[in-house]
N, C-alpha and C positions, 0 to 999 in steps of 0.2 A: 504495499501499499503506498508506504515512504512518505511522498511527499502530499499525497491526498488524506494523510491522517490529520485527524482533528487536533486540537490543545491537547485534550484526555490522552486521545492516542499518540502523541507525541511521547507524552508522558510514560506511557504504558511500554512505548517501544525503548525509550532511552534507557529506564531501570531496567529493561532485558537485557538491553545491550552492557549494562553495566554491571551484572549479577558476576562477572569474575572478579570484579575487585573487591567484593565481600566474601569471596569462597575460593580458598585455594582449590584449584584442580576442578573447577566448575565452570562450563562454558556453554555459550548457546551456540550451537552449531547452524541452527535453522530456525527463522521463525517469521512471522506472521502476523501484523496486526491485524484485525478486522473490528468492525464499525461496535461488535457486542461481545467479541470474545478475540483469545489469542490462540495459537497453536505455535509450540517451541518443542525442538528437540534439542535435551539438554545432556551433556554429558558431564557424569560426575564421576571423575577417576580419580579417586581418593585409597591411599594407603594408609591402614589404620593402625599398623605397626611403627610408621614414620611419625605419628602427629600425638601433640599432649593432648589435643581435645579428641571427639570421636568424628568421624567424617559426619556432614550433613547427610539428613535424609530429602528425597524431594519435598516432601511433606514440608520440612524447614524451611527449604529453600523458597519454594511458591509461597508458603505463608510470609515469610519477609518481605518478597516481591510485594505480593498484593496489599500487603500494611503499608510498605513505603509508597504506592501507587495511591492510596488511597488518602493517604497524611497530604501528599501533593494536589490531587486534584481537591482535597476539600478545604485547602488554602484560596482556592480560586472561588468552589460552591460547597459553603458548609452543610455539613449533612447529607451530601452526596453520597446515595448509595452505591457502590461501585462494582461489587463482585459478586457473583452468587456465594453460598456458603463453600461451595466443594470444587474440586477439581478433577480431572478425568485425566488418570496417566494409561500409558500403554510400554512395558519393556519392550525394545526392539531386540529380538531375539536372532535375526539372519539377515542377508544382505537382501535378500527378497522383500523384506518386510520393511530395512531402512527405504530401500527406494521405492516402496511402493506408498510409507508415511511422506518422503521426499517431494513425491509428485502430488500427491494429496496437498501438502503444503503450498506449493506453487501453483496449483489451479483453484484453490479454494475462493481466493479474490474473483477470479472470472466469473464463479458459481454465484457469487454475491447475489446477484439480482435476482435470483432464483429461490432466495432466503424469505422461510416464510416471515422474519424479523425485517426485509427489506423495506 
């Protein structure tokens, strides 16, 4: 979506792209910010034995991300509800799965006009 993003969308994307600044060995490999949701492939390459603190879980990462995006958006619009309570995760187990998800993320913006919430 990139340049087509709203102010809220840019906040969401900026925070997504900066996750690696808060978590060692955590990277956003692929993402798209849609008008009412995001998709992201997040890599957590963490070696518990080499760390003083436990590796973050995806739940930790998503929770902190959602909290920061909400905090920034509420500076603009106090009380605004940004997220649904849950998130949906999928563990990528093989190359076929990875390619399928990569394509889905690429094509999601193209299909937006057919979305129920368009």
